[in-house]
C-alpha positions in Angstrom: 118.4 154.8 127.4 119.1 151.2 126.4 119.7 150.4 122.7 116.4 150.6 120.9 114.7 152.2 123.9 112.8 154.6 121.6 111.4 151.6 119.6 109.9 149.7 122.4 106.4 150.7 122.1 106.3 149.5 118.5 108.2 146.3 118.7 105.2 144.1 117.7 103.0 146.6 115.9 101.9 145.4 112.5 100.9 147.2 109.4 103.6 149.9 109.9 106.2 148.9 107.3 105.8 148.2 103.5 105.8 144.6 102.7 106.8 142.6 99.6 104.1 141.1 97.5 104.5 137.3 97.0 105.2 137.7 93.3 108.0 140.3 93.8 109.5 138.3 96.6 109.5 135.1 94.5 111.4 136.9 91.7 113.9 138.5 94.0 114.6 135.4 96.1 115.8 133.4 93.0 119.2 134.9 93.3 119.0 136.7 96.7 118.4 140.5 96.9 118.9 143.4 99.3 116.1 145.7 100.4 115.8 148.7 102.7 113.2 148.4 105.3 110.9 151.4 105.6 111.5 153.5 108.7 109.4 156.2 110.4 110.1 159.3 112.6 113.8 159.5 111.6 114.7 156.0 112.7 117.6 154.3 111.1 117.0 152.2 108.0 117.4 148.5 108.1 119.1 146.6 105.4 117.5 143.1 104.8 118.7 140.3 102.5 116.0 137.9 101.1 117.4 134.5 100.0 116.8 130.8 99.9 118.8 128.6 102.2 119.2 124.9 101.3 119.3 122.5 104.1 119.4 118.6 104.5 116.0 117.3 104.4 114.7 114.8 107.1 116.4 112.1 109.0 118.7 111.1 106.1 121.4 113.1 104.4 120.5 112.5 100.7 117.7 114.9 100.2 117.7 118.7 100.3 114.9 121.3 100.9 115.0 125.0 100.4 113.8 127.4 103.1 112.7 131.0 102.3 114.5 133.4 104.8 115.1 137.1 105.3 118.2 138.3 107.2 118.0 141.8 108.8 121.4 143.4 109.5 121.9 145.3 112.7 121.4 149.0 112.2 124.8 150.1 113.6 126.7 147.7 111.3 128.8 146.1 114.0 128.7 142.4 114.9 125.7 141.8 117.1 123.8 139.1 118.9 121.2 137.3 116.6 117.5 136.7 117.1 115.7 134.0 115.2 112.0 134.9 114.7 109.6 132.0 114.0 106.0 132.4 112.8 102.8 130.7 113.9 101.2 127.7 112.2 99.8 128.6 108.8 101.8 131.8 108.5 105.2 132.7 107.0 108.2 134.9 107.5 106.1 138.0 106.5 104.2 137.7 109.7 107.2 138.7 111.7 108.7 141.3 109.5 107.8 144.3 111.6 109.2 142.8 114.7 112.4 141.8 112.8 112.9 145.4 111.6 112.5 146.9 115.1 114.8 144.4 116.6 117.4 145.2 113.9 117.0 148.9 114.7 117.6 147.9 118.4 121.0 146.5 117.4 120.3 142.8 116.7 121.0 140.7 113.6 117.6 138.9 112.8 116.8 135.9 110.8 113.2 135.3 109.9 112.2 132.2 107.9 109.2 130.4 106.6 109.0 127.0 108.2 109.0 123.9 105.9 105.6 123.5 104.2 104.7 127.2 104.7 105.1 130.4 102.5 107.7 129.8 99.7 109.6 127.2 101.6 109.7 123.7 100.4 109.3 120.4 102.1 106.4 119.0 104.1 105.0 119.9 107.5 106.2 117.5 110.3 104.8 119.4 113.3 108.2 120.6 114.6 109.7 117.1 114.5 113.3 116.8 115.7 114.0 115.0 112.3 112.6 117.8 110.2 111.9 121.3 111.5 114.3 121.2 114.5 117.0 119.9 112.1 116.2 122.7 109.7 116.6 125.3 112.4 119.9 123.9 113.6 121.3 124.3 110.0 120.1 127.9 110.0 122.0 128.4 113.2 125.1 127.1 111.3 124.3 129.7 108.6 124.2 132.5 111.2 127.6 131.5 112.6 129.1 132.3 109.2 127.6 135.8 108.9 130.1 138.6 109.7 127.2 140.6 111.3 126.8 138.1 114.0 128.7 138.1 117.3 130.2 134.7 118.1 130.7 133.0 121.4 133.2 130.6 119.8 133.9 129.0 116.5 130.7 128.1 114.8 128.7 129.3 117.9 126.7 132.5 117.4 125.2 134.5 120.3 121.6 133.7 119.5 118.1 134.0 121.0 114.9 132.7 119.6 111.3 134.0 119.8 108.0 132.9 118.3 104.3 132.4 118.8 102.4 129.1 118.9 104.0 126.9 116.3 107.1 129.2 116.4 107.2 129.2 120.2 107.4 125.4 120.2 110.4 125.3 117.8 112.2 127.8 120.0 111.8 125.3 123.0 112.7 122.3 121.0 115.7 123.9 119.4 117.0 125.0 122.7 116.8 121.4 123.9 118.6 120.0 120.8 121.2 122.7 120.1 123.4 124.1 123.0 124.3 127.1 120.9 120.9 128.7 121.6 121.5 131.3 124.4 118.0 132.5 125.4 114.4 131.9 124.3 111.1 133.8 124.5 108.3 131.3 123.4 104.7 132.6 123.3 101.3 130.9 123.5 102.8 127.5 122.8 102.4 124.0 124.0 104.3 121.7 126.4 102.7 118.5 125.3 100.9 118.3 122.0 99.0 115.0 122.8 97.8 116.6 126.1 96.7 119.7 124.1 94.7 117.8 121.6 93.4 115.0 124.0 93.1 116.8 127.4 92.0 114.9 130.5 91.5 117.2 133.6 91.3 114.1 135.8 94.9 113.3 135.1 94.5 110.2 133.2 96.7 111.4 130.3 96.0 111.7 126.5 95.1 108.0 126.2 92.0 108.7 128.3 91.5 112.3 127.0 88.8 113.9 125.0 89.5 114.8 121.5 89.7 118.6 120.7 88.2 118.1 117.3 87.7 121.7 116.1 91.3 122.8 116.8 92.6 119.5 115.4 90.6 120.0 112.3 92.1 123.5 111.9 95.6 122.1 112.3 95.3 119.2 109.8 92.9 120.4 107.2 93.1 124.2 107.4 96.1 124.6 105.0 96.2 124.3 101.3 98.1 121.6 99.6 98.1 118.5 97.3 96.1 116.3 99.8 93.2 116.6 102.2 95.7 117.5 104.9 97.5 120.2 102.9 101.3 120.0 102.9 101.6 117.6 105.9 103.8 114.5 105.7 101.6 111.6 104.5 102.2 109.7 107.7 100.8 112.6 109.7 97.8 112.9 107.5 97.0 109.2 107.9 97.5 109.5 111.7 95.0 112.4 111.9 92.4 110.7 109.7 92.5 107.6 112.0 92.1 109.6 115.2 89.4 111.8 113.8 87.3 108.8 112.8 87.5 107.2 116.4 87.9 110.3 118.5 90.6 108.3 120.4 94.4 108.5 120.0 96.3 105.4 119.2 99.6 104.7 121.0 101.6 105.6 117.9 99.7 108.8 117.5 100.6 109.8 121.1 104.2 108.9 120.6 104.4 110.9 117.3 102.9 114.0 118.8 105.0 113.7 122.0 108.2 113.8 119.9 107.1 117.1 118.6 106.6 118.4 122.1 108.9 120.2 124.5 107.7 117.7 127.2 109.8 115.0 125.5 113.1 117.0 125.9 112.3 119.4 128.7 115.0 118.0 130.9 117.5 119.3 128.3 116.4 123.0 128.2 118.9 124.9 130.3 118.8 128.5 128.9 117.1 131.6 130.3 113.6 131.5 129.3 110.7 134.0 129.1 107.4 132.2 128.8 104.4 134.3 127.6 101.0 132.6 127.7 97.5 133.9 126.8 94.6 133.8 129.2 92.2 133.7 126.2 93.4 130.4 124.8 91.4 127.2 124.6 94.2 125.6 122.3 97.2 125.9 124.6 95.9 127.2 128.0 98.0 128.4 130.8 98.7 124.8 132.0 101.2 124.4 129.2 103.3 127.4 130.2 103.1 126.2 133.8 104.5 122.7 132.8 107.2 124.2 130.7 108.2 126.6 133.5 108.4 123.9 136.1 110.4 121.6 133.8 112.9 124.3 132.8 113.3 125.6 136.4 114.1 122.0 137.5 117.2 122.1 135.3 118.5 125.2 137.2 117.8 127.6 134.3 116.2 131.1 135.0 112.5 131.3 134.0 110.0 134.1 134.1 106.3 133.6 133.3 103.8 136.1 131.9 100.0 135.7 131.6 98.5 138.2 129.3 95.0 139.0 128.1 95.3 137.6 124.5 95.7 134.1 123.1 94.4 131.9 120.3 90.9 132.8 121.0 91.4 136.5 120.6 91.4 138.9 123.5 93.8 141.8 123.9 97.2 141.0 122.2 99.0 143.6 124.3 101.6 143.9 121.6 103.4 146.9 123.1 103.6 145.4 126.5 104.8 142.0 125.4 107.2 143.6 122.9 108.8 145.6 125.7 109.2 142.5 127.8 110.8 140.4 125.0 113.2 143.2 124.1 114.2 143.8 127.7 114.7 140.1 128.1 117.1 139.8 125.1 118.8 143.1 126.0 119.6 141.5 129.4 120.4 137.9 128.3 122.1 138.5 124.9 123.7 141.9 125.3 124.3 142.1 129.0 122.7 145.6 128.9 121.6 145.2 132.6 122.0 142.7 135.4 119.4 139.8 134.9 116.2 140.6 136.8 115.1 137.9 139.3 112.7 135.2 137.9 109.3 136.6 138.3 105.6 136.2 137.5 103.5 138.8 135.7 99.8 138.8 135.2 97.8 141.4 133.4 94.3 142.3 134.5 91.5 144.4 133.1 90.4 147.6 134.6 88.0 150.3 133.4 87.1 151.0 129.7 88.8 153.6 127.6 85.9 155.0 125.5 88.2 157.0 123.2 89.8 153.9 121.9 86.9 151.5 122.7 89.4 149.3 124.6 89.7 147.8 128.1 92.4 149.3 130.3 94.9 146.7 131.2 97.1 146.8 134.2 100.1 144.8 135.2 100.7 142.8 138.5 103.8 141.0 139.5 105.4 138.9 142.1 109.1 137.9 142.4 108.5 134.1 142.2 106.4 132.0 140.0 103.8 130.3 142.3 102.6 127.6 140.0 98.9 126.8 139.7 98.2 125.8 143.3 98.9 129.1 145.1 97.5 129.8 148.5 94.2 127.7 148.5 90.9 128.8 149.7 88.2 126.2 150.2 84.6 127.0 149.3 81.7 124.6 150.0 79.5 123.8 147.0 75.7 123.1 147.3 73.6 121.2 144.8 73.4 117.5 145.8 73.4 114.6 143.3 72.2 115.4 139.8 71.4 113.4 136.8 72.5 114.8 133.4 71.9 113.4 129.9 74.2 113.2 126.7 71.9 113.5 123.6 72.2 111.2 120.6 75.0 112.3 118.4 76.1 114.8 120.9 73.9 117.5 119.5 72.8 120.2 120.4 76.0 120.9 122.3 77.0 123.4 124.9 79.2 126.2 123.8 82.2 127.4 125.7 85.1 128.4 123.4 85.3 128.0 119.7 88.6 128.4 117.8 89.5 132.0 117.4 86.1 133.3 118.7 87.1 134.9 122.0 84.5 137.6 121.2 81.9 135.2 122.4 82.2 137.0 125.7 80.3 139.9 124.2 77.3 137.9 123.2 74.3 137.8 125.6 73.9 134.5 127.4 70.9 132.4 126.6 69.1 129.7 128.6 70.5 127.1 130.9 72.3 127.1 134.2 75.1 129.1 132.9 73.1 131.7 130.9 70.9 133.4 133.3 67.8 131.1 133.1 65.5 129.8 130.5 64.0 132.2 127.9 66.9 134.7 128.3 67.6 134.7 124.6 71.1 135.0 123.1 73.8 132.3 123.0 72.8 129.0 124.6 76.0 128.3 126.6 74.5 125.3 128.3 71.8 123.1 127.1 68.8 122.2 129.3 69.2 118.7 130.9 72.8 118.4 129.9 74.5 120.2 132.9 74.8 119.7 136.7 75.1 122.9 138.7 76.8 123.4 142.0 77.0 126.9 143.6 79.0 128.4 146.5 77.2 130.7 148.9 77.5 134.4 148.1 81.1 135.4 148.8 81.7 137.4 152.0 84.8 139.0 150.5 86.3 139.1 146.9 88.3 136.0 145.8 91.0 136.5 143.2 91.5 133.1 141.6 95.0 132.8 140.2 95.9 129.2 139.1 93.8 126.1 138.7 90.8 125.5 141.0 90.1 121.8 141.7 87.2 119.7 143.0 86.5 116.1 143.8 83.4 114.6 142.0 81.6 111.3 142.2 80.5 110.2 138.6 78.1 107.3 138.0 78.8 106.6 134.3 81.6 106.5 131.8 82.1 109.0 129.1 83.5 112.6 128.4 82.3 115.4 130.7 83.2 119.0 130.8 83.7 121.1 133.9 83.8 124.9 134.0 83.4 127.8 136.4 80.9 130.6 136.2 80.8 133.9 137.9 77.3 134.6 139.1 76.4 138.1 139.9 73.9 139.0 142.7 71.1 139.5 140.2 71.6 136.0 138.7 73.5 136.8 135.6 76.2 134.1 135.1 79.4 134.6 133.1 81.6 131.7 132.0 85.0 132.6 133.4 87.5 132.8 130.6 85.2 130.6 128.4 87.5 127.6 129.1 86.1 124.0 129.8 88.1 121.2 131.5 87.5 118.0 129.6 87.8 114.7 131.4 86.8 111.1 131.0 86.3 109.2 134.3 83.9 107.3 136.5 83.7 106.8 140.3 85.6 109.3 142.5 87.8 111.6 140.6 89.6 114.9 141.3 89.2 117.4 138.4 91.4 120.3 137.9 89.5 123.2 136.4 91.1 125.5 133.7 93.9 127.7 135.0 93.0 131.4 134.9 93.2 134.7 136.7 89.8 135.9 137.6 88.3 138.0 140.3 85.0 136.9 141.8 83.6 140.0 143.7 82.0 140.1 147.1 78.4 139.0 146.9 79.0 137.0 143.8 78.8 133.2 143.8 81.1 130.7 142.0 79.3 128.2 140.0 80.6 124.8 138.9 78.9 123.3 135.9 79.5 119.8 134.7 78.1 119.4 131.2 77.9 116.3 129.0 78.7 118.1 125.6 80.9 120.8 124.3 81.0 122.2 120.8 84.8 122.0 120.5 85.2 118.4 121.4 84.2 115.0 120.1 81.5 113.1 122.1 80.0 109.7 121.6 77.1 109.2 119.1 75.1 107.0 121.6 72.9 108.7 124.2 73.9 108.2 127.8 73.0 109.4 131.4 75.3 110.3 134.3 74.9 111.0 138.0 77.2 113.6 139.3 77.7 114.8 142.8 80.4 116.9 144.6 82.2 115.3 147.4 84.7 118.1 148.4 84.8 121.8 148.5 86.0 123.8 145.6 89.7 124.6 146.2 90.5 128.0 144.7 94.2 129.1 144.6 95.2 132.7 145.3 98.4 134.6 145.0 98.3 137.4 147.6 101.9 138.5 146.8 100.8 139.7 143.4 101.1 143.5 143.3 100.7 146.3 140.8 104.0 146.8 138.9 105.6 150.1 139.5 105.4 152.7 136.8 107.3 156.0 136.2 105.6 159.0 137.9 104.3 161.3 135.2 105.6 165.0 135.2 102.3 166.0 136.7 99.9 163.4 137.6 96.9 164.4 139.7 94.2 166.9 139.2 92.1 166.1 142.3 91.4 169.1 144.5 90.7 168.7 148.1 88.2 170.6 150.2 89.1 174.0 151.8 91.2 173.8 154.9 88.4 175.0 157.1 86.3 172.1 155.9 89.2 169.7 156.3 89.6 170.7 159.9 86.0 169.6 160.6 86.7 166.3 158.9 89.7 165.3 160.7 89.1 166.4 164.3 89.0 163.2 166.3 85.7 162.3 167.8 85.3 161.2 171.4 82.7 158.5 171.2 82.3 155.2 169.3 79.2 153.3 168.7 78.9 150.0 170.5 78.0 148.1 167.3 81.0 149.3 165.3 83.7 146.8 164.3 86.7 147.2 162.1 86.1 146.0 158.5 88.0 145.7 155.3 85.1 147.2 153.4 86.0 150.8 152.6 82.5 152.1 152.3 79.0 150.8 152.9 75.9 153.0 152.4 72.4 151.7 153.5 69.1 153.3 153.0 70.5 156.8 152.7 67.9 159.6 152.4 68.1 163.4 152.4 65.4 165.9 151.8 66.1 169.7 152.0 63.8 172.3 153.7 62.4 173.4 150.4 61.0 169.9 149.9 63.5 168.8 147.3 64.3 165.0 147.8 68.0 165.0 146.9 68.8 161.4 147.8 66.2 158.6 148.2 66.9 155.2 149.9 70.4 154.9 148.3 72.4 151.7 149.1 75.7 150.5 147.7 79.1 149.4 148.8 82.6 149.8 147.6 85.3 147.2 147.9 89.1 147.6 148.4 91.0 148.2 145.3 88.1 149.5 143.3 87.8 152.8 141.3 84.1 153.5 141.7 82.4 156.0 139.5 79.3 157.8 141.0 77.6 158.6 137.7 74.5 160.7 137.0 73.2 163.9 135.4 73.3 167.2 137.2 70.9 167.2 140.1 71.1 163.3 140.4 72.1 163.7 144.1 75.9 162.8 143.7 77.3 165.9 145.6 74.8 165.6 148.4 75.8 161.9 148.8 79.4 162.9 149.0 78.8 165.6 151.5 76.9 163.1 153.8 79.8 160.7 153.3 82.2 163.3 154.5 80.2 164.1 157.6 79.4 167.6 156.4 75.5 167.2 156.4 73.2 164.8 158.2 71.1 162.3 156.4 67.4 162.2 157.3 67.6 158.3 157.4 70.0 155.6 156.6 73.6 154.9 157.5 77.1 155.4 156.2 80.0 153.1 157.4 83.7 153.6 156.5 85.7 150.6 157.3 82.9 149.4 159.6 82.7 152.7 161.5 79.5 154.8 161.5 80.1 158.3 160.0 79.4 161.3 162.1 81.0 164.7 162.1 84.5 164.4 163.6 84.5 160.6 163.6 88.0 159.3 163.9 87.7 157.1 160.9 87.4 160.1 158.7 91.2 160.5 159.1 91.4 157.6 156.7 89.5 159.6 154.1 90.8 162.2 151.6 88.3 164.3 149.7 87.5 167.1 147.5 84.1 168.6 147.0 83.4 172.0 145.7 86.9 173.4 145.1 90.2 173.7 147.0 90.7 176.4 149.5 94.2 177.9 150.0 95.5 181.0 151.8 96.7 183.1 148.8 99.5 185.0 150.5 101.2 181.8 151.6 103.4 179.6 149.5 102.2 176.2 148.3 104.6 174.5 150.7 103.4 176.6 153.6 99.7 175.8 152.7 100.5 172.0 152.8 102.4 172.3 156.1 99.6 174.3 157.7 97.0 171.8 156.5 98.9 168.9 158.0 99.6 170.5 161.3 96.0 171.3 161.7 95.2 167.6 161.7 97.2 167.0 164.8 98.8 164.0 163.3 102.6 163.3 163.4 104.7 165.0 160.7 106.3 161.7 159.7 102.8 160.4 158.7 102.3 163.1 156.1 104.6 161.3 153.5 105.5 164.8 152.4 108.4 163.8 150.1 106.3 161.4 148.2 103.5 163.8 147.8 105.8 166.6 146.6 107.3 164.4 144.0 103.8 163.6 142.6 102.8 167.2 142.6 105.9 168.2 140.6 105.5 171.9 141.2 109.2 172.6 141.1 110.3 176.1 142.3 106.6 177.3 142.1 106.1 175.3 145.5 107.8 178.3 147.2 105.8 181.0 145.5 102.6 182.7 146.8 99.6 180.6 145.8 98.0 183.8 144.4 100.5 183.6 141.5 99.4 180.0 140.5 97.5 179.2 137.3 94.5 177.0 137.5 96.4 173.9 136.7 99.0 174.6 139.4 96.3 175.1 142.0 94.9 171.8 140.9 98.3 170.1 141.4 98.6 171.7 144.8 95.2 170.4 145.7 96.3 166.9 144.6 99.3 167.1 147.0 97.0 168.2 149.8 94.6 165.3 149.1 97.5 162.9 149.0 99.0 163.9 152.4 99.0 160.7 154.5 98.1 158.6 151.5 94.5 158.1 152.6 92.9 154.6 152.3 89.7 156.1 150.8 89.8 159.0 148.3 86.6 160.8 147.4 86.6 163.2 144.4 83.7 165.4 143.1 84.1 166.3 139.4 87.9 166.0 139.5 88.6 166.8 135.8 86.9 170.2 135.6 89.2 172.6 134.0 91.9 170.1 133.0 93.3 169.7 129.5 93.3 166.2 127.8 97.0 165.3 128.7 96.4 166.2 132.4 93.2 164.1 132.4 95.0 161.2 130.9 97.8 161.2 133.5 95.2 161.6 136.2 93.5 158.4 135.1 96.8 156.4 135.2 97.4 157.5 138.8 93.9 156.6 139.9 94.2 153.2 138.6 97.6 152.6 140.2 96.5 154.2 143.5 93.6 151.7 143.9 95.7 148.8 142.6 98.1 149.4 145.5 95.2 148.4 147.8 93.4 151.7 148.4 90.0 152.8 147.1 88.8 155.7 145.0 85.3 157.2 144.4 85.0 159.6 141.6 81.8 161.6 141.1 81.1 162.7 137.5 78.5 163.5 134.9 81.0 162.7 132.1 80.3 159.2 130.8 83.8 159.0 129.1 85.6 159.7 132.4 83.8 156.9 134.2 84.4 154.5 131.3 88.1 155.3 131.1 88.9 155.5 134.8 86.6 153.3 136.8 86.3 149.6 137.4 82.9 149.9 138.9 80.0 152.3 138.7 76.9 153.4 140.6 74.4 155.2 138.3 72.1 157.7 140.0 69.0 159.6 138.6 66.5 161.6 140.7 68.3 160.8 143.9 68.0 157.1 143.4 70.3 154.3 142.4 69.2 153.0 139.0 72.2 150.5 138.5 75.4 149.3 140.1 78.1 146.9 139.1 81.3 146.5 137.1 81.6 149.0 134.3 82.1 146.2 131.8 78.7 144.7 132.9 76.9 148.0 132.7 78.2 148.5 129.2 76.9 145.2 128.1 76.6 144.1 124.4 76.4 147.8 123.2 80.1 148.3 124.1 79.3 151.9 125.2 78.5 153.2 128.6 76.7 156.1 127.0 74.0 153.8 125.6 73.6 151.9 128.8 73.4 155.1 130.8 70.7 156.7 128.7 68.6 153.6 128.9 69.1 153.3 132.6 67.9 156.9 133.3 65.0 156.5 130.9 66.4 158.7 128.0 67.6 156.0 125.7 65.8 154.4 122.8 
């Protein structure tokens, strides 16, 4: 295990350690004091020293300012690399105390400080100016070089890395550019160009032509306490903001001032290993900023890895454990040399099913070895809609709503009227206002499209003023969801190419991609005068994709599967090759398509009635319904065991009949595993595979046995197995050949909670590798926690189908949605 390995899952967890009160800290810091950080679970204690460090203030050398700092000594007591932890805007050193303690326990010397103008530090806020904040940090590096606990690379040169979020991430980038002693940086959710962040122009005109992001700017400049209307800002910055806020347009001096506080101004001087972590739920510093930083640093020959995660300034999932692991691994490699540096890579986290036990969305990780940028492999999709006239109301009110600072939870609110909200009279949040938005739709998608990067489109605009372009995901029923709730603001007339917000978003088959161009947005400044615009699309929508992104590997659990397969006798029927092929059959990438399926038994019971749905590659679909809903009958018809009265089942485009060759691509379990009890587990698996008639090499036996993890029991008679061991053997049998489509009926029956949890993890990874899983269950929690999509059945009929997150809706619970769908809810 690497140093600190046992601590990785708690690296960024807050609320775990006791914190000093402000009054106690102030009293202690007057002279400097030592404290022991709280530790849990027998972990080593961390000794910390709170003190004030005086530094030269500003561009001159005649003034001094005092910074409030805490130094955390490495737990093992030997000289160690240092990590400097910076906090976000409006925070203080207390915000990073838990991360600092965990890093110290992992063997680092850690310095946390409150930036000037924040917490108990003196001075005025200069927005990470090279003359102020960067100069402060360089003097803190000098201080670290004098500490006996810190490893040196040379006289006055400590081995040091820097990490921080937002405001703290920018100071890491800027310090690395101005001080060659910094050895590695891990900036998170931060900016590349501050003027471009506050005055974005998606048409490429630059901040001088950009649209003022008034709500975020207001939080920056007026959201902190202090002696003036701008809090503790430098008076010159306060005056700059007030002038810009009045006009809504930046002056040349404002752009220059903001650019000096931006990594963009010194990006050609950043030459250290860099881990860039940017949030997908972030309307302040969207993914474009990490992209610009990555490209600039890579151009200097420095290694750069990029991570897009689910959180950001607008909320979302902070993924603290995952990001903490990545940052600690990065510093272990780059500062300690604990392992050879990994190749530069690109990681994107994506949402899967819902975990009802924790009321959280399951997040999976996809990676590729090289960062593709925002253009990727483009897919062009024609847009319909023709020329449209839209109006900007007097005063810019009422305005459309996309993202508001810190309110990423807007995604959970029902959409209201307008082209983005499901039509007039829908109630809920009015994401688009009538008459203010032009709408252009693609045709229903013939296959899923995974947008990873920044889509673009060429528009012709008759009029001159700010406009806001965004993408909606429109489901077959007409429900439209604003993708990532990010608008692309631009100010242009005539023909213009607009780059839509960068994101990672999957548009499913049958959905449409909707481009909306609006005249207002609540987060931005727009003119007081009314205006009208004519907008038309003059090019297809270009959507970037990254096919090389794959699910990151994860350690195989000690026992992972609990998914029994059908009895061997039944399996023989399934896998025997058929002799005939229907003339209308064609190979297809769609794993399963059911159309009009109906089955009535001889006693008159209608088990399945006119059932239709399809399952896409990579999905984990839950077939959900109460007992007697028709789930097992559906699966038996799918496996070719019984004949439907009418309707059709196609697997990868091939019609299902008993013995059809395509059934060899299907692994299934319905109604319990069947093994020969006097034979060993290994012999049962071997007998099953030989009965299929397929080559032994195709069984992938070694991979399957590793997953089953039966140890020496594999060579014992099956009659000696416990129920759990029989389940694991059934799992191995189902996995033989690694089938493209796995069908499971009530797979968790008889399993204990740890076994169920491990099974869920494997299902998600199995599907993410490009295969498809169908799970039949009457347990709502299992479908919520395991599945990405669901088909709800009642009385043999389909009552609902779609992504689990959509079925859950605003209630946040599949149970509530399910009861309403089958007519038993309130």
